[in-house]
A tleap script that builds the chain and sets N, CA, C and O, in Angstrom:
source leaprc.protein.ff14SB
mol = sequence {
  NMET LYS ASN LYS PRO PHE GLU MET CYS LEU
  LEU PHE ASP PHE TYR GLY ASP ILE LEU THR
  GLU LYS GLN HIE GLU LEU PHE ASP LEU TYR
  TYR ASN GLU ASP LEU SER LEU ALA GLU ILE
  SER GLU HIE VAL GLY ILE THR ARG GLN GLY
  VAL ARG ASP SER ILE VAL ARG ALA GLU HIE
  THR LEU ARG ASP MET GLU HIE LYS LEU GLY
  LEU VAL ALA ARG TYR GLY ASN ILE GLU ALA
  ARG LEU GLU GLU LEU THR SER ASP LEU ARG
  GLU ILE HIE LEU ILE ASN CYS ASN LYS TYR
  ARG ASN GLN ASP ILE ALA ARG LEU VAL SER
  HIE MET GLY ALA CYS LEU GLU SER ILE SER
  CGLY
}
set mol.1.N position { 1.167 -1.159 0.054 }
set mol.1.CA position { -0.098 0.042 0.251 }
set mol.1.C position { 1.328 1.250 -0.230 }
set mol.1.O position { 2.559 1.272 -0.191 }
set mol.2.N position { 0.637 1.783 -0.494 }
set mol.2.CA position { 1.062 3.645 -1.313 }
set mol.2.C position { 0.829 4.405 0.432 }
set mol.2.O position { 1.728 4.146 1.231 }
set mol.3.N position { -0.335 5.282 0.925 }
set mol.3.CA position { -0.792 5.143 2.056 }
set mol.3.C position { -0.616 4.596 3.411 }
set mol.3.O position { -1.209 3.803 4.142 }
set mol.4.N position { 0.627 5.468 3.464 }
set mol.4.CA position { 0.854 4.792 5.414 }
set mol.4.C position { -0.066 4.700 5.998 }
set mol.4.O position { -0.760 3.688 6.091 }
set mol.5.N position { -0.206 5.506 6.388 }
set mol.5.CA position { -1.710 6.325 7.660 }
set mol.5.C position { -3.009 5.104 6.671 }
set mol.5.O position { -3.561 4.487 7.582 }
set mol.6.N position { -3.296 4.866 6.016 }
set mol.6.CA position { -3.965 3.954 6.222 }
set mol.6.C position { -4.214 2.475 6.030 }
set mol.6.O position { -4.801 1.502 6.505 }
set mol.7.N position { -3.821 2.675 5.546 }
set mol.7.CA position { -2.407 0.293 5.621 }
set mol.7.C position { -2.169 0.321 7.397 }
set mol.7.O position { -2.434 -0.717 8.003 }
set mol.8.N position { -1.505 1.925 8.430 }
set mol.8.CA position { -2.408 1.048 8.952 }
set mol.8.C position { -3.069 0.903 9.425 }
set mol.8.O position { -3.282 -0.127 10.065 }
set mol.9.N position { -3.798 1.931 9.358 }
set mol.9.CA position { -5.278 2.086 10.032 }
set mol.9.C position { -6.192 1.007 9.952 }
set mol.9.O position { -6.767 0.828 11.025 }
set mol.10.N position { -6.484 0.325 9.163 }
set mol.10.CA position { -6.084 -1.501 8.331 }
set mol.10.C position { -5.952 -2.247 9.115 }
set mol.10.O position { -6.709 -2.827 9.893 }
set mol.11.N position { -4.478 -2.255 8.836 }
set mol.11.CA position { -3.906 -3.060 10.253 }
set mol.11.C position { -5.549 -3.672 11.487 }
set mol.11.O position { -6.243 -4.633 11.819 }
set mol.12.N position { -5.275 -2.011 11.703 }
set mol.12.CA position { -4.825 -2.133 13.787 }
set mol.12.C position { -6.833 -2.282 13.660 }
set mol.12.O position { -7.357 -2.694 14.696 }
set mol.13.N position { -7.596 -2.030 12.723 }
set mol.13.CA position { -9.271 -2.762 12.790 }
set mol.13.C position { -8.774 -3.832 12.404 }
set mol.13.O position { -9.859 -4.413 12.435 }
set mol.14.N position { -7.776 -4.960 11.914 }
set mol.14.CA position { -8.089 -5.988 11.622 }
set mol.14.C position { -6.825 -6.375 13.044 }
set mol.14.O position { -6.817 -7.509 13.524 }
set mol.15.N position { -6.251 -5.732 13.350 }
set mol.15.CA position { -5.654 -6.603 14.138 }
set mol.15.C position { -4.978 -5.634 15.508 }
set mol.15.O position { -3.892 -5.951 15.992 }
set mol.16.N position { -5.683 -4.580 15.973 }
set mol.16.CA position { -5.459 -4.122 16.975 }
set mol.16.C position { -5.382 -4.240 18.801 }
set mol.16.O position { -5.102 -3.671 19.856 }
set mol.17.N position { -5.941 -5.624 18.053 }
set mol.17.CA position { -6.326 -6.287 19.393 }
set mol.17.C position { -5.395 -6.981 20.495 }
set mol.17.O position { -5.572 -7.082 21.709 }
set mol.18.N position { -4.558 -7.338 19.845 }
set mol.18.CA position { -2.948 -7.958 19.675 }
set mol.18.C position { -2.016 -7.324 20.177 }
set mol.18.O position { -1.038 -8.011 20.472 }
set mol.19.N position { -1.929 -5.783 20.477 }
set mol.19.CA position { -0.900 -5.361 20.628 }
set mol.19.C position { -1.072 -4.583 22.367 }
set mol.19.O position { -2.169 -4.372 22.883 }
set mol.20.N position { -0.238 -4.382 22.777 }
set mol.20.CA position { -0.263 -3.767 24.627 }
set mol.20.C position { -1.389 -2.929 24.739 }
set mol.20.O position { -2.091 -2.498 23.824 }
set mol.21.N position { -1.484 -2.754 25.870 }
set mol.21.CA position { -2.519 -1.788 25.758 }
set mol.21.C position { -2.401 -0.411 25.592 }
set mol.21.O position { -2.979 0.396 24.864 }
set mol.22.N position { -1.157 -0.287 26.775 }
set mol.22.CA position { -0.170 1.078 26.063 }
set mol.22.C position { -0.217 1.250 24.520 }
set mol.22.O position { -0.810 2.127 23.893 }
set mol.23.N position { 0.637 0.086 23.975 }
set mol.23.CA position { 0.231 -0.005 22.223 }
set mol.23.C position { -0.568 1.305 21.653 }
set mol.23.O position { -0.415 2.427 21.170 }
set mol.24.N position { -1.799 0.064 22.182 }
set mol.24.CA position { -3.015 0.335 21.374 }
set mol.24.C position { -3.385 1.716 21.445 }
set mol.24.O position { -3.517 2.441 20.459 }
set mol.25.N position { -3.563 2.089 22.734 }
set mol.25.CA position { -3.326 3.511 23.090 }
set mol.25.C position { -2.688 4.986 22.266 }
set mol.25.O position { -3.430 5.791 21.704 }
set mol.26.N position { -1.266 5.117 22.335 }
set mol.26.CA position { -0.736 5.088 21.406 }
set mol.26.C position { -0.821 4.624 19.782 }
set mol.26.O position { 0.134 4.833 19.034 }
set mol.27.N position { -0.990 4.534 19.718 }
set mol.27.CA position { -1.084 3.508 18.185 }
set mol.27.C position { -2.831 4.624 17.501 }
set mol.27.O position { -2.743 5.221 16.427 }
set mol.28.N position { -4.075 4.677 18.272 }
set mol.28.CA position { -5.071 5.115 18.779 }
set mol.28.C position { -4.830 6.538 18.146 }
set mol.28.O position { -5.353 6.938 17.106 }
set mol.29.N position { -3.817 7.344 19.071 }
set mol.29.CA position { -4.058 8.386 19.535 }
set mol.29.C position { -2.717 9.233 18.319 }
set mol.29.O position { -2.014 10.075 18.877 }
set mol.30.N position { -2.497 9.037 17.116 }
set mol.30.CA position { -0.921 9.411 16.907 }
set mol.30.C position { -2.272 8.877 15.477 }
set mol.30.O position { -2.914 9.644 14.760 }
set mol.31.N position { -2.292 8.045 15.487 }
set mol.31.CA position { -2.710 7.475 13.639 }
set mol.31.C position { -5.484 7.733 13.562 }
set mol.31.O position { -6.441 8.163 12.919 }
set mol.32.N position { -5.025 6.996 14.831 }
set mol.32.CA position { -6.835 7.837 14.540 }
set mol.32.C position { -6.973 9.735 15.187 }
set mol.32.O position { -7.350 10.823 14.751 }
set mol.33.N position { -6.553 9.314 16.097 }
set mol.33.CA position { -6.759 10.125 16.701 }
set mol.33.C position { -5.737 11.672 15.922 }
set mol.33.O position { -6.047 12.803 16.295 }
set mol.34.N position { -4.874 11.527 15.141 }
set mol.34.CA position { -3.777 12.488 14.202 }
set mol.34.C position { -3.170 13.079 15.232 }
set mol.34.O position { -2.661 14.048 14.668 }
set mol.35.N position { -2.849 13.166 16.459 }
set mol.35.CA position { -2.223 13.441 16.909 }
set mol.35.C position { -0.968 14.099 17.205 }
set mol.35.O position { -0.605 13.317 18.084 }
set mol.36.N position { 0.071 15.040 17.126 }
set mol.36.CA position { 1.387 14.788 16.953 }
set mol.36.C position { 2.077 13.287 18.587 }
set mol.36.O position { 1.668 12.736 19.609 }
set mol.37.N position { 3.249 13.376 17.721 }
set mol.37.CA position { 4.232 13.002 19.365 }
set mol.37.C position { 4.169 14.051 20.272 }
set mol.37.O position { 4.634 14.152 21.407 }
set mol.38.N position { 3.912 14.353 20.003 }
set mol.38.CA position { 4.937 15.421 21.405 }
set mol.38.C position { 3.166 15.494 21.944 }
set mol.38.O position { 2.927 14.960 23.027 }
set mol.39.N position { 1.844 16.227 21.083 }
set mol.39.CA position { 0.859 15.976 22.447 }
set mol.39.C position { 0.625 14.903 22.920 }
set mol.39.O position { 0.619 14.642 24.123 }
set mol.40.N position { 0.390 14.110 21.965 }
set mol.40.CA position { 0.410 12.600 22.460 }
set mol.40.C position { 1.467 12.345 23.916 }
set mol.40.O position { 0.802 12.034 24.904 }
set mol.41.N position { 2.713 12.420 24.119 }
set mol.41.CA position { 3.628 12.876 24.586 }
set mol.41.C position { 3.120 13.150 25.999 }
set mol.41.O position { 2.605 12.238 26.646 }
set mol.42.N position { 3.262 14.502 26.543 }
set mol.42.CA position { 2.059 15.794 26.941 }
set mol.42.C position { 1.494 14.908 27.579 }
set mol.42.O position { 1.710 14.645 28.762 }
set mol.43.N position { 0.508 14.219 26.661 }
set mol.43.CA position { -0.873 12.934 27.096 }
set mol.43.C position { -0.972 12.600 28.598 }
set mol.43.O position { -1.499 12.922 29.663 }
set mol.44.N position { 0.129 11.491 27.816 }
set mol.44.CA position { 0.317 9.688 28.883 }
set mol.44.C position { 1.298 9.659 28.980 }
set mol.44.O position { 2.007 8.653 28.982 }
set mol.45.N position { 1.926 11.845 29.197 }
set mol.45.CA position { 3.201 11.496 30.526 }
set mol.45.C position { 4.623 10.670 30.176 }
set mol.45.O position { 5.274 10.421 31.190 }
set mol.46.N position { 5.172 10.237 29.011 }
set mol.46.CA position { 6.494 10.128 28.967 }
set mol.46.C position { 6.641 10.705 27.520 }
set mol.46.O position { 5.844 11.321 26.812 }
set mol.47.N position { 8.494 10.119 27.236 }
set mol.47.CA position { 8.761 10.843 26.798 }
set mol.47.C position { 8.602 10.977 25.110 }
set mol.47.O position { 7.904 10.068 24.662 }
set mol.48.N position { 9.210 12.123 23.871 }
set mol.48.CA position { 8.936 11.990 22.773 }
set mol.48.C position { 8.661 10.591 21.480 }
set mol.48.O position { 7.844 10.226 20.635 }
set mol.49.N position { 10.241 10.138 22.196 }
set mol.49.CA position { 11.043 9.248 21.780 }
set mol.49.C position { 9.668 7.656 22.296 }
set mol.49.O position { 9.078 6.886 21.538 }
set mol.50.N position { 9.644 7.724 23.394 }
set mol.50.CA position { 8.636 6.339 23.936 }
set mol.50.C position { 8.485 6.523 22.905 }
set mol.50.O position { 9.238 6.174 21.995 }
set mol.51.N position { 7.601 7.043 22.823 }
set mol.51.CA position { 5.836 7.227 22.244 }
set mol.51.C position { 6.090 7.133 20.669 }
set mol.51.O position { 5.129 6.688 20.042 }
set mol.52.N position { 7.413 7.536 19.795 }
set mol.52.CA position { 7.857 6.915 18.326 }
set mol.52.C position { 8.062 5.533 19.115 }
set mol.52.O position { 7.124 4.748 18.976 }
set mol.53.N position { 9.060 5.127 19.869 }
set mol.53.CA position { 9.046 3.948 19.155 }
set mol.53.C position { 7.705 2.950 19.979 }
set mol.53.O position { 7.320 1.898 19.469 }
set mol.54.N position { 7.324 3.302 20.830 }
set mol.54.CA position { 6.626 2.120 21.763 }
set mol.54.C position { 5.210 1.972 19.449 }
set mol.54.O position { 4.725 1.056 18.786 }
set mol.55.N position { 5.282 3.486 19.341 }
set mol.55.CA position { 4.215 3.101 17.569 }
set mol.55.C position { 4.704 2.477 16.593 }
set mol.55.O position { 3.906 1.810 15.935 }
set mol.56.N position { 6.719 2.482 16.011 }
set mol.56.CA position { 7.838 1.773 15.644 }
set mol.56.C position { 6.989 0.414 16.015 }
set mol.56.O position { 6.153 0.123 15.160 }
set mol.57.N position { 7.076 -0.582 17.299 }
set mol.57.CA position { 6.665 -1.429 18.235 }
set mol.57.C position { 5.503 -1.872 17.120 }
set mol.57.O position { 5.625 -2.796 16.316 }
set mol.58.N position { 4.659 -1.228 17.224 }
set mol.58.CA position { 3.798 -1.569 17.262 }
set mol.58.C position { 3.199 -1.810 15.166 }
set mol.58.O position { 2.640 -2.732 14.573 }
set mol.59.N position { 3.465 -1.113 14.941 }
set mol.59.CA position { 3.241 -0.910 13.348 }
set mol.59.C position { 4.282 -2.397 12.928 }
set mol.59.O position { 3.816 -3.218 12.139 }
set mol.60.N position { 5.710 -2.616 13.550 }
set mol.60.CA position { 5.849 -3.805 13.163 }
set mol.60.C position { 5.325 -4.339 13.612 }
set mol.60.O position { 6.103 -5.245 13.310 }
set mol.61.N position { 4.215 -5.085 14.478 }
set mol.61.CA position { 3.737 -6.011 15.076 }
set mol.61.C position { 2.675 -6.065 14.165 }
set mol.61.O position { 2.544 -7.225 13.775 }
set mol.62.N position { 1.906 -5.344 13.687 }
set mol.62.CA position { 0.388 -5.610 12.940 }
set mol.62.C position { 1.112 -5.783 11.702 }
set mol.62.O position { 0.432 -6.558 11.029 }
set mol.63.N position { 2.662 -5.287 10.746 }
set mol.63.CA position { 3.000 -5.793 9.630 }
set mol.63.C position { 3.438 -7.212 9.325 }
set mol.63.O position { 3.400 -7.794 8.241 }
set mol.64.N position { 3.973 -7.762 10.802 }
set mol.64.CA position { 3.955 -8.800 11.202 }
set mol.64.C position { 2.589 -10.261 10.478 }
set mol.64.O position { 2.364 -11.280 9.826 }
set mol.65.N position { 2.102 -9.081 11.385 }
set mol.65.CA position { 0.404 -10.904 12.072 }
set mol.65.C position { 0.317 -10.597 10.452 }
set mol.65.O position { 0.834 -11.590 9.942 }
set mol.66.N position { -0.121 -9.627 9.318 }
set mol.66.CA position { -0.494 -9.468 7.866 }
set mol.66.C position { 0.109 -10.492 7.382 }
set mol.66.O position { -0.402 -11.598 7.210 }
set mol.67.N position { 1.706 -10.034 7.033 }
set mol.67.CA position { 2.661 -11.366 6.538 }
set mol.67.C position { 2.386 -12.182 7.101 }
set mol.67.O position { 2.444 -13.061 6.241 }
set mol.68.N position { 1.858 -13.031 8.678 }
set mol.68.CA position { 1.312 -14.452 8.513 }
set mol.68.C position { -0.383 -14.729 8.811 }
set mol.68.O position { -0.826 -15.766 8.317 }
set mol.69.N position { -0.991 -14.178 9.303 }
set mol.69.CA position { -2.372 -14.780 8.475 }
set mol.69.C position { -2.577 -13.647 6.904 }
set mol.69.O position { -2.387 -14.445 5.986 }
set mol.70.N position { -2.789 -12.593 6.420 }
set mol.70.CA position { -3.083 -12.319 4.884 }
set mol.70.C position { -3.853 -11.717 5.254 }
set mol.70.O position { -4.098 -11.161 4.183 }
set mol.71.N position { -4.806 -11.119 6.188 }
set mol.71.CA position { -6.443 -11.414 6.451 }
set mol.71.C position { -6.902 -9.866 4.796 }
set mol.71.O position { -7.564 -9.670 3.777 }
set mol.72.N position { -5.767 -9.192 5.861 }
set mol.72.CA position { -5.588 -7.953 4.975 }
set mol.72.C position { -6.107 -8.096 3.491 }
set mol.72.O position { -7.271 -7.966 3.112 }
set mol.73.N position { -5.112 -8.360 2.815 }
set mol.73.CA position { -5.106 -9.079 0.962 }
set mol.73.C position { -6.442 -9.994 0.904 }
set mol.73.O position { -6.857 -10.249 -0.227 }
set mol.74.N position { -7.179 -10.530 2.052 }
set mol.74.CA position { -7.898 -11.671 1.595 }
set mol.74.C position { -8.566 -10.205 1.644 }
set mol.74.O position { -8.473 -9.653 0.548 }
set mol.75.N position { -9.227 -9.415 2.640 }
set mol.75.CA position { -10.480 -8.526 2.413 }
set mol.75.C position { -10.767 -7.899 0.958 }
set mol.75.O position { -11.756 -8.009 0.233 }
set mol.76.N position { -9.687 -7.277 0.801 }
set mol.76.CA position { -9.071 -6.336 -0.203 }
set mol.76.C position { -9.868 -7.373 -1.571 }
set mol.76.O position { -10.883 -7.161 -2.234 }
set mol.77.N position { -8.778 -8.632 -1.585 }
set mol.77.CA position { -9.098 -8.990 -2.622 }
set mol.77.C position { -11.135 -10.007 -2.569 }
set mol.77.O position { -11.966 -9.978 -3.476 }
set mol.78.N position { -11.241 -10.589 -1.461 }
set mol.78.CA position { -12.947 -11.421 -1.803 }
set mol.78.C position { -14.129 -9.489 -1.645 }
set mol.78.O position { -15.355 -9.440 -1.732 }
set mol.79.N position { -13.329 -8.443 -1.449 }
set mol.79.CA position { -14.049 -6.919 -2.364 }
set mol.79.C position { -14.224 -6.778 -4.003 }
set mol.79.O position { -15.031 -6.479 -4.884 }
set mol.80.N position { -13.119 -7.134 -3.802 }
set mol.80.CA position { -12.883 -7.030 -5.757 }
set mol.80.C position { -13.762 -8.044 -6.072 }
set mol.80.O position { -14.761 -7.859 -6.768 }
set mol.81.N position { -13.535 -8.806 -5.731 }
set mol.81.CA position { -14.403 -9.768 -6.345 }
set mol.81.C position { -15.713 -10.100 -5.637 }
set mol.81.O position { -15.907 -11.307 -5.492 }
set mol.82.N position { -16.204 -9.670 -5.392 }
set mol.82.CA position { -17.886 -9.087 -4.935 }
set mol.82.C position { -18.186 -8.557 -5.743 }
set mol.82.O position { -19.080 -9.135 -6.361 }
set mol.83.N position { -17.656 -6.905 -6.467 }
set mol.83.CA position { -17.553 -6.078 -7.352 }
set mol.83.C position { -18.017 -6.394 -9.043 }
set mol.83.O position { -18.786 -5.876 -9.852 }
set mol.84.N position { -16.694 -8.003 -9.021 }
set mol.84.CA position { -16.726 -8.511 -10.238 }
set mol.84.C position { -17.889 -9.176 -10.284 }
set mol.84.O position { -18.113 -9.883 -11.266 }
set mol.85.N position { -18.500 -9.110 -9.611 }
set mol.85.CA position { -19.928 -10.101 -9.988 }
set mol.85.C position { -20.988 -9.791 -9.925 }
set mol.85.O position { -21.960 -9.760 -10.680 }
set mol.86.N position { -20.720 -9.496 -8.745 }
set mol.86.CA position { -22.146 -7.821 -8.360 }
set mol.86.C position { -22.268 -6.768 -9.891 }
set mol.86.O position { -23.216 -5.984 -9.953 }
set mol.87.N position { -21.132 -6.843 -11.200 }
set mol.87.CA position { -21.422 -5.615 -12.273 }
set mol.87.C position { -21.896 -7.303 -13.183 }
set mol.87.O position { -22.730 -7.362 -14.087 }
set mol.88.N position { -21.190 -8.381 -12.686 }
set mol.88.CA position { -21.521 -9.222 -13.905 }
set mol.88.C position { -22.904 -9.729 -13.760 }
set mol.88.O position { -23.480 -9.901 -14.834 }
set mol.89.N position { -23.541 -9.996 -12.743 }
set mol.89.CA position { -24.540 -10.262 -12.501 }
set mol.89.C position { -25.934 -8.982 -13.355 }
set mol.89.O position { -26.935 -9.320 -13.987 }
set mol.90.N position { -25.456 -7.558 -13.037 }
set mol.90.CA position { -26.068 -6.696 -13.159 }
set mol.90.C position { -26.087 -6.948 -14.883 }
set mol.90.O position { -27.102 -6.684 -15.528 }
set mol.91.N position { -24.463 -7.654 -15.728 }
set mol.91.CA position { -24.660 -7.894 -16.885 }
set mol.91.C position { -26.258 -8.720 -16.696 }
set mol.91.O position { -27.386 -8.278 -16.479 }
set mol.92.N position { -25.884 -9.686 -16.835 }
set mol.92.CA position { -26.878 -11.062 -16.726 }
set mol.92.C position { -28.324 -10.573 -16.672 }
set mol.92.O position { -29.237 -11.005 -17.375 }
set mol.93.N position { -28.409 -9.647 -15.779 }
set mol.93.CA position { -29.700 -9.051 -15.828 }
set mol.93.C position { -30.522 -8.568 -16.779 }
set mol.93.O position { -31.705 -8.863 -16.948 }
set mol.94.N position { -29.455 -7.363 -17.764 }
set mol.94.CA position { -30.189 -6.914 -18.922 }
set mol.94.C position { -29.789 -7.811 -20.178 }
set mol.94.O position { -30.342 -7.464 -21.222 }
set mol.95.N position { -28.905 -8.933 -20.266 }
set mol.95.CA position { -29.476 -10.030 -21.180 }
set mol.95.C position { -30.235 -10.331 -21.205 }
set mol.95.O position { -30.821 -10.629 -22.247 }
set mol.96.N position { -30.753 -10.453 -19.907 }
set mol.96.CA position { -32.013 -12.221 -19.583 }
set mol.96.C position { -33.203 -10.480 -20.174 }
set mol.96.O position { -33.989 -10.414 -21.118 }
set mol.97.N position { -32.927 -9.663 -19.411 }
set mol.97.CA position { -34.009 -8.207 -20.159 }
set mol.97.C position { -33.958 -7.764 -21.019 }
set mol.97.O position { -34.217 -6.562 -20.969 }
set mol.98.N position { -33.630 -8.301 -22.319 }
set mol.98.CA position { -32.821 -7.713 -23.232 }
set mol.98.C position { -33.389 -8.959 -24.894 }
set mol.98.O position { -33.718 -8.983 -26.080 }
set mol.99.N position { -33.141 -9.693 -23.758 }
set mol.99.CA position { -33.136 -10.832 -25.788 }
set mol.99.C position { -34.527 -12.180 -24.601 }
set mol.99.O position { -35.390 -12.713 -25.299 }
set mol.100.N position { -34.559 -12.497 -23.218 }
set mol.100.CA position { -34.320 -13.571 -23.110 }
set mol.100.C position { -35.873 -13.955 -22.591 }
set mol.100.O position { -36.613 -14.921 -22.775 }
set mol.101.N position { -36.003 -12.407 -21.675 }
set mol.101.CA position { -37.053 -13.122 -20.783 }
set mol.101.C position { -38.015 -14.158 -19.700 }
set mol.101.O position { -39.186 -14.218 -19.328 }
set mol.102.N position { -36.165 -15.232 -19.366 }
set mol.102.CA position { -36.551 -15.982 -19.118 }
set mol.102.C position { -37.087 -15.621 -17.006 }
set mol.102.O position { -36.525 -15.096 -16.046 }
set mol.103.N position { -37.959 -16.059 -17.172 }
set mol.103.CA position { -38.696 -15.812 -15.186 }
set mol.103.C position { -37.298 -16.849 -14.559 }
set mol.103.O position { -36.515 -16.491 -13.680 }
set mol.104.N position { -37.280 -17.928 -15.150 }
set mol.104.CA position { -35.992 -18.778 -14.457 }
set mol.104.C position { -34.498 -17.617 -14.114 }
set mol.104.O position { -34.210 -17.259 -12.972 }
set mol.105.N position { -33.857 -17.265 -15.143 }
set mol.105.CA position { -32.908 -16.679 -14.826 }
set mol.105.C position { -33.282 -15.298 -13.968 }
set mol.105.O position { -32.444 -14.735 -13.263 }
set mol.106.N position { -34.550 -14.864 -14.112 }
set mol.106.CA position { -34.156 -13.223 -14.054 }
set mol.106.C position { -34.571 -13.888 -11.364 }
set mol.106.O position { -34.322 -13.288 -10.318 }
set mol.107.N position { -34.989 -14.779 -11.571 }
set mol.107.CA position { -35.648 -14.977 -10.343 }
set mol.107.C position { -34.095 -15.704 -9.657 }
set mol.107.O position { -33.926 -15.500 -8.455 }
set mol.108.N position { -33.126 -16.431 -10.320 }
set mol.108.CA position { -31.987 -17.119 -10.082 }
set mol.108.C position { -30.769 -15.412 -9.939 }
set mol.108.O position { -29.946 -15.025 -9.109 }
set mol.109.N position { -31.341 -14.834 -11.326 }
set mol.109.CA position { -30.200 -13.573 -10.652 }
set mol.109.C position { -30.374 -12.316 -9.851 }
set mol.109.O position { -29.670 -11.312 -9.949 }
set mol.110.N position { -31.524 -12.510 -8.946 }
set mol.110.CA position { -32.409 -11.419 -8.141 }
set mol.110.C position { -32.285 -12.622 -7.289 }
set mol.110.O position { -32.695 -11.875 -6.400 }
set mol.111.N position { -32.047 -14.240 -6.443 }
set mol.111.CA position { -32.007 -14.704 -5.246 }
set mol.111.C position { -30.491 -14.720 -5.149 }
set mol.111.O position { -30.039 -14.776 -4.006 }
set mol.112.N position { -29.061 -14.654 -6.836 }
set mol.112.CA position { -27.802 -14.113 -6.280 }
set mol.112.C position { -26.633 -12.278 -6.380 }
set mol.112.O position { -25.412 -12.140 -6.302 }
set mol.113.N position { -28.267 -10.734 -6.662 }
set mol.113.CA position { -28.741 -10.855 -6.034 }
set mol.113.C position { -28.035 -10.119 -4.070 }
set mol.113.O position { -27.335 -9.379 -3.379 }
set mol.114.N position { -29.140 -11.290 -4.254 }
set mol.114.CA position { -29.720 -10.792 -3.214 }
set mol.114.C position { -28.433 -11.355 -2.081 }
set mol.114.O position { -28.027 -10.524 -1.268 }
set mol.115.N position { -27.560 -13.385 -2.057 }
set mol.115.CA position { -27.110 -13.262 -1.699 }
set mol.115.C position { -25.419 -12.510 -1.404 }
set mol.115.O position { -24.731 -12.558 -0.384 }
set mol.116.N position { -25.139 -11.841 -2.740 }
set mol.116.CA position { -24.259 -10.982 -2.968 }
set mol.116.C position { -24.141 -10.040 -1.897 }
set mol.116.O position { -23.248 -9.880 -1.064 }
set mol.117.N position { -25.821 -9.128 -2.198 }
set mol.117.CA position { -25.628 -8.054 -1.586 }
set mol.117.C position { -25.213 -8.425 1.159 }
set mol.117.O position { -24.529 -7.994 2.087 }
set mol.118.N position { -26.425 -9.562 0.802 }
set mol.118.CA position { -25.392 -10.590 2.329 }
set mol.118.C position { -24.262 -10.508 2.317 }
set mol.118.O position { -23.516 -9.738 2.922 }
set mol.119.N position { -24.109 -11.115 1.786 }
set mol.119.CA position { -22.447 -10.869 2.142 }
set mol.119.C position { -21.548 -9.771 1.372 }
set mol.119.O position { -20.379 -10.004 1.065 }
set mol.120.N position { -21.837 -9.230 1.245 }
set mol.120.CA position { -21.019 -7.105 0.737 }
set mol.120.C position { -21.331 -6.209 2.009 }
set mol.120.O position { -20.643 -5.331 2.529 }
set mol.121.N position { -23.239 -6.962 2.526 }
set mol.121.CA position { -23.489 -5.366 4.099 }
set mol.121.C position { -23.626 -4.553 3.609 }
set mol.121.O position { -23.796 -3.492 4.210 }
savepdb mol mol.pdb
quit
């Protein structure tokens, strides 16, 4: 990923619970609350360097978990495939409406659309 804050927030959403309580708090303040290292250090009462070190360790832990489990990559792949299937289903629907007008196909397309919608939320 090219956008580091976005990547880190996504990794945090998937794996944030494995961080220590302190890492979780500091990471959240830095990436989600957009506080500077100095603001965080003042808020929690540790040095700016201590905040930075904790965040860097948290980033490493999150990346390591993604490397081992690949959940974020799988999620992105599933989302892309769902979009493709939805697009293909719309095309089948249009072909059926314009050419075949088959009620069985229409029923199946409707059912498949409902299934895709329930998967993608």
